[in-house]
BASETOR-351648 format. One record per residue (C-alpha): residue number from 1; chain; x, y, z. Coordinates in pm, 1 decimal. Layout:
N
MARFI_pos_unit_px_py_pz
MARFI_NUM_A_X_Y_Z $
...
This chain:
197
MARFI_pos_unit_px_py_pz
MARFI_1_A_9836.6_25200.0_-779.6 $
MARFI_2_A_9933.9_25344.5_-441.4 $
MARFI_3_A_9986.6_25716.6_-381.2 $
MARFI_4_A_10361.4_25662.2_-327.0 $
MARFI_5_A_10401.7_25484.1_-661.2 $
MARFI_6_A_10195.8_25752.8_-836.5 $
MARFI_7_A_10410.4_26032.4_-689.9 $
MARFI_8_A_10728.5_25844.3_-785.0 $
MARFI_9_A_10596.8_25793.0_-1140.0 $
MARFI_10_A_10518.6_26164.9_-1175.0 $
MARFI_11_A_10860.7_26267.4_-1039.2 $
MARFI_12_A_11036.5_26007.5_-1253.9 $
MARFI_13_A_10868.2_26146.1_-1567.7 $
MARFI_14_A_10862.6_26514.1_-1468.9 $
MARFI_15_A_11090.4_26626.9_-1755.1 $
MARFI_16_A_10880.5_26444.0_-2014.9 $
MARFI_17_A_10558.6_26605.4_-1887.9 $
MARFI_18_A_10713.5_26953.7_-1869.6 $
MARFI_19_A_10873.4_26921.2_-2216.0 $
MARFI_20_A_10546.4_26813.4_-2377.0 $
MARFI_21_A_10355.5_27094.8_-2204.2 $
MARFI_22_A_10612.4_27359.1_-2300.8 $
MARFI_23_A_10634.9_27236.3_-2660.8 $
MARFI_24_A_10258.1_27238.6_-2706.7 $
MARFI_25_A_10229.6_27579.1_-2538.7 $
MARFI_26_A_10489.2_27767.0_-2739.7 $
MARFI_27_A_10372.4_27611.0_-3067.9 $
MARFI_28_A_10017.0_27730.3_-2991.2 $
MARFI_29_A_10148.2_28076.3_-2897.5 $
MARFI_30_A_10345.7_28105.4_-3221.6 $
MARFI_31_A_10041.9_27987.0_-3419.3 $
MARFI_32_A_9826.7_28254.6_-3251.5 $
MARFI_33_A_10093.9_28513.9_-3331.2 $
MARFI_34_A_10100.1_28414.0_-3700.5 $
MARFI_35_A_9718.9_28422.1_-3728.9 $
MARFI_36_A_9704.1_28755.4_-3546.4 $
MARFI_37_A_9967.8_28910.0_-3771.6 $
MARFI_38_A_9859.4_28767.7_-4107.4 $
MARFI_39_A_9479.8_28769.7_-4068.9 $
MARFI_40_A_9410.9_29061.7_-3836.3 $
MARFI_41_A_9720.5_29272.7_-3909.2 $
MARFI_42_A_9798.7_29305.7_-3538.5 $
MARFI_43_A_10112.0_29173.9_-3370.3 $
MARFI_44_A_10109.6_29032.7_-3015.7 $
MARFI_45_A_10461.7_29112.2_-2900.0 $
MARFI_46_A_10430.6_28929.2_-2567.6 $
MARFI_47_A_10372.2_28593.5_-2740.1 $
MARFI_48_A_10714.4_28602.6_-2907.6 $
MARFI_49_A_10892.2_28678.9_-2581.4 $
MARFI_50_A_10701.3_28419.4_-2382.1 $
MARFI_51_A_10751.3_28149.3_-2646.8 $
MARFI_52_A_11125.9_28226.4_-2649.9 $
MARFI_53_A_11147.5_28176.9_-2272.8 $
MARFI_54_A_10941.0_27859.6_-2300.8 $
MARFI_55_A_11174.2_27728.2_-2570.5 $
MARFI_56_A_11479.1_27792.0_-2348.1 $
MARFI_57_A_11315.8_27603.1_-2061.0 $
MARFI_58_A_11217.0_27326.7_-2305.2 $
MARFI_59_A_11580.9_27284.3_-2415.1 $
MARFI_60_A_11713.5_27258.1_-2058.9 $
MARFI_61_A_11443.9_27015.7_-1943.2 $
MARFI_62_A_11505.2_26818.7_-2264.5 $
MARFI_63_A_11873.9_26793.9_-2172.4 $
MARFI_64_A_11774.9_26652.2_-1833.8 $
MARFI_65_A_11538.7_26404.2_-2000.6 $
MARFI_66_A_11816.4_26297.5_-2238.7 $
MARFI_67_A_12037.6_26238.0_-1934.2 $
MARFI_68_A_11771.6_26010.8_-1787.9 $
MARFI_69_A_11772.8_25806.7_-2112.5 $
MARFI_70_A_12156.0_25811.1_-2122.9 $
MARFI_71_A_12114.3_25969.9_-2465.4 $
MARFI_72_A_12378.9_26242.2_-2440.4 $
MARFI_73_A_12649.3_26222.2_-2705.9 $
MARFI_74_A_12968.2_26058.6_-2585.3 $
MARFI_75_A_13263.5_25893.3_-2756.4 $
MARFI_76_A_13256.4_25522.1_-2667.2 $
MARFI_77_A_13397.3_25340.4_-2972.2 $
MARFI_78_A_13738.5_25302.9_-2804.1 $
MARFI_79_A_13582.4_25093.4_-2525.9 $
MARFI_80_A_13509.8_24813.4_-2773.3 $
MARFI_81_A_13884.2_24743.1_-2786.9 $
MARFI_82_A_13896.0_24677.1_-2411.6 $
MARFI_83_A_13716.1_24438.8_-2174.9 $
MARFI_84_A_13359.6_24545.8_-2078.1 $
MARFI_85_A_13472.5_24621.3_-1720.3 $
MARFI_86_A_13704.5_24895.8_-1848.7 $
MARFI_87_A_13416.8_25057.6_-2036.9 $
MARFI_88_A_13192.6_25052.6_-1728.2 $
MARFI_89_A_13463.4_25199.6_-1501.5 $
MARFI_90_A_13562.9_25464.9_-1758.7 $
MARFI_91_A_13203.0_25575.0_-1809.5 $
MARFI_92_A_13150.7_25587.3_-1432.4 $
MARFI_93_A_13459.1_25811.4_-1392.2 $
MARFI_94_A_13338.4_26036.1_-1676.9 $
MARFI_95_A_12995.5_26060.3_-1511.5 $
MARFI_96_A_13159.6_26147.6_-1178.8 $
MARFI_97_A_13343.8_26435.9_-1348.2 $
MARFI_98_A_13012.2_26539.0_-1507.3 $
MARFI_99_A_12842.5_26537.5_-1163.4 $
MARFI_100_A_13121.3_26757.1_-1020.8 $
MARFI_101_A_13087.0_27001.6_-1312.9 $
MARFI_102_A_12708.1_27014.7_-1271.4 $
MARFI_103_A_12736.6_27067.5_-896.9 $
MARFI_104_A_12975.7_27358.3_-948.0 $
MARFI_105_A_12750.4_27506.3_-1217.3 $
MARFI_106_A_12446.0_27476.5_-987.8 $
MARFI_107_A_12638.8_27672.4_-724.5 $
MARFI_108_A_12747.1_27942.2_-974.7 $
MARFI_109_A_12404.6_27979.4_-1135.3 $
MARFI_110_A_12225.3_27988.7_-797.5 $
MARFI_111_A_12468.8_28256.1_-677.2 $
MARFI_112_A_12414.9_28454.8_-998.5 $
MARFI_113_A_12033.7_28435.5_-993.6 $
MARFI_114_A_11976.2_28505.4_-623.9 $
MARFI_115_A_12276.4_28717.7_-523.1 $
MARFI_116_A_12444.2_28889.4_-818.9 $
MARFI_117_A_12161.7_28943.0_-1064.7 $
MARFI_118_A_11999.4_29285.1_-1089.1 $
MARFI_119_A_11659.0_29250.0_-918.5 $
MARFI_120_A_11514.9_29532.6_-1131.0 $
MARFI_121_A_11598.8_29360.0_-1460.6 $
MARFI_122_A_11259.7_29275.1_-1608.4 $
MARFI_123_A_11135.9_29129.1_-1935.4 $
MARFI_124_A_11057.0_29389.4_-2198.5 $
MARFI_125_A_10693.0_29311.7_-2276.6 $
MARFI_126_A_10573.7_29086.2_-1993.4 $
MARFI_127_A_10728.9_29290.0_-1712.7 $
MARFI_128_A_10817.7_29006.8_-1472.8 $
MARFI_129_A_11167.3_28976.2_-1315.3 $
MARFI_130_A_11418.5_28798.1_-1537.9 $
MARFI_131_A_11543.4_28591.2_-1246.4 $
MARFI_132_A_11240.0_28365.5_-1298.3 $
MARFI_133_A_11366.3_28288.4_-1649.8 $
MARFI_134_A_11724.3_28227.0_-1534.6 $
MARFI_135_A_11610.4_27999.3_-1253.6 $
MARFI_136_A_11608.4_27719.9_-1511.5 $
MARFI_137_A_11989.5_27702.7_-1487.3 $
MARFI_138_A_12020.4_27570.8_-1128.5 $
MARFI_139_A_11700.0_27366.2_-1166.4 $
MARFI_140_A_11805.6_27192.5_-1489.8 $
MARFI_141_A_12163.0_27118.2_-1383.8 $
MARFI_142_A_12044.6_26986.3_-1045.9 $
MARFI_143_A_11795.6_26760.8_-1227.5 $
MARFI_144_A_12069.0_26643.4_-1466.2 $
MARFI_145_A_12288.3_26554.4_-1169.5 $
MARFI_146_A_12006.4_26350.4_-1014.6 $
MARFI_147_A_11949.0_26169.7_-1346.0 $
MARFI_148_A_12321.3_26089.7_-1386.7 $
MARFI_149_A_12324.6_25935.8_-1039.1 $
MARFI_150_A_12000.6_25749.1_-1115.6 $
MARFI_151_A_12137.8_25601.3_-1439.9 $
MARFI_152_A_12459.8_25492.7_-1266.8 $
MARFI_153_A_12261.7_25341.3_-978.6 $
MARFI_154_A_12056.9_25132.1_-1220.7 $
MARFI_155_A_12368.9_25036.2_-1420.4 $
MARFI_156_A_12620.3_24966.8_-1142.4 $
MARFI_157_A_12399.5_24850.9_-854.2 $
MARFI_158_A_12095.0_24690.6_-1018.8 $
MARFI_159_A_12268.0_24579.3_-1338.7 $
MARFI_160_A_12008.5_24742.9_-1564.8 $
MARFI_161_A_12151.1_24886.0_-1886.5 $
MARFI_162_A_11978.4_25217.3_-1951.0 $
MARFI_163_A_12061.2_25345.6_-2294.1 $
MARFI_164_A_11894.2_25555.7_-2556.3 $
MARFI_165_A_11632.9_25339.5_-2736.2 $
MARFI_166_A_11740.9_25477.3_-3074.8 $
MARFI_167_A_12108.2_25389.0_-3018.7 $
MARFI_168_A_12004.3_25036.0_-2917.8 $
MARFI_169_A_11804.0_25003.2_-3240.9 $
MARFI_170_A_12103.0_25123.7_-3443.7 $
MARFI_171_A_12327.9_24868.3_-3271.8 $
MARFI_172_A_12076.8_24589.7_-3347.1 $
MARFI_173_A_12060.1_24695.0_-3712.5 $
MARFI_174_A_12439.7_24698.5_-3740.8 $
MARFI_175_A_12466.2_24355.9_-3577.4 $
MARFI_176_A_12192.5_24207.5_-3796.8 $
MARFI_177_A_12347.7_24351.7_-4113.6 $
MARFI_178_A_12691.4_24215.6_-4020.9 $
MARFI_179_A_12549.7_23867.8_-3947.3 $
MARFI_180_A_12352.9_23873.2_-4273.4 $
MARFI_181_A_12667.5_23969.5_-4464.0 $
MARFI_182_A_12855.3_23678.2_-4310.0 $
MARFI_183_A_12582.8_23424.2_-4391.5 $
MARFI_184_A_12607.2_23293.4_-4748.2 $
MARFI_185_A_12289.9_23330.6_-4948.8 $
MARFI_186_A_12123.1_23038.3_-5128.5 $
MARFI_187_A_12242.3_23158.8_-5468.9 $
MARFI_188_A_12604.4_23179.4_-5354.7 $
MARFI_189_A_12575.8_22831.2_-5200.5 $
MARFI_190_A_12436.6_22691.9_-5529.2 $
MARFI_191_A_12714.0_22862.1_-5724.8 $
MARFI_192_A_12976.0_22716.6_-5494.7 $
MARFI_193_A_12826.4_22367.3_-5531.8 $
MARFI_194_A_12812.7_22411.5_-5911.0 $
MARFI_195_A_13177.8_22515.8_-5931.7 $
MARFI_196_A_13283.6_22220.3_-5714.3 $
MARFI_197_A_13094.4_21986.6_-5947.9 $
């Protein structure tokens, strides 16, 4: 594997790596806090605050990862009544509106964090500036915007359907159950033959 492909693979899976790291980290921190409190009778206040901030970052990076998988909730049942082209165009327009919203939110959150936020506002127990916590807002919404554009590039230009693996499995199960319901079983076929006789 070349260096370029390795870098692209890391960037392409950056949310997954960060989410796994954050999840493991704040679970370990909470476990340490429970052991410290229950066994040793001493509470580590900084672990609760740090795990809370990690959880917030985990949620926002998870939202970006869900965007990459096209796994965000959206109402699409109405598209089944129309030709597939209408569904593709409608989803593309909805994603364009989403990109515009994200771009505006990136601007607002960047302006808030770097221009309007009180620089002396620090975390209670850890003591670092809170702007480092709030920096997740422009980062996450910028990443989501990139992922929306990436999904639409794969779908509209390359013709690759990127959808949530779980939703695809559900669709397959629904299709297989409907085809099985339509197929007559052997017992019903025998009964039909018997009644005709």
